[in-house]
C-alpha positions, 0 to 999 in steps of 0.5 A: 475524481472518485475511485472506490478501489485505489492501490498504492505502491510505496518503497522507503530506500533505507537498508534495514533487514526486514527482520529488524523491522517491528512490523507487528507494531507498525501493523497495529498503527496502520490498522487505524488509518482511514480507508486502508483495506490491506497491505502486502509487505515488501522487502527488496532483494539484495537491497533491504529496502522496505515497502508495500502494496496497499489497497484503499477505499478511495484516492483521497485516503490513499493520498492522505496516508502517503503524505501523512503516515508514510512520509513520517515513517520515511523521515523517522527512518532517514530514508527516501520515499517513493509512492505510486497510486493506481486506479483499481476501478478501471482495471476491475474486469482485467483483474477478475480475469486473472483471479486477483485476490483483490477482486475475488469478493467483488460482484462481476459487473454485467 
């Protein structure tokens, strides 16, 4: 299955306040991951779980990131990892209709 826009939601269940996360170093490391276009950091309200919403250029790169970088991060932190993948191609028109920033630069399909 070829998907040119894949979104990944990830959460690591570990109670670490976001202020204690070295996100600058993590961002630097993540920027080297193939196909990663963007990440929105998430911090669970009243839970201190950490996670994110990512955009990848393919399903294959998103899967590799989840089973590689994210799995290693969860193991290092001693947390439990949850990952969900979403097809961004099939929902393109609906997202453009809601002015999604992930589709703002995409050409409108006829």
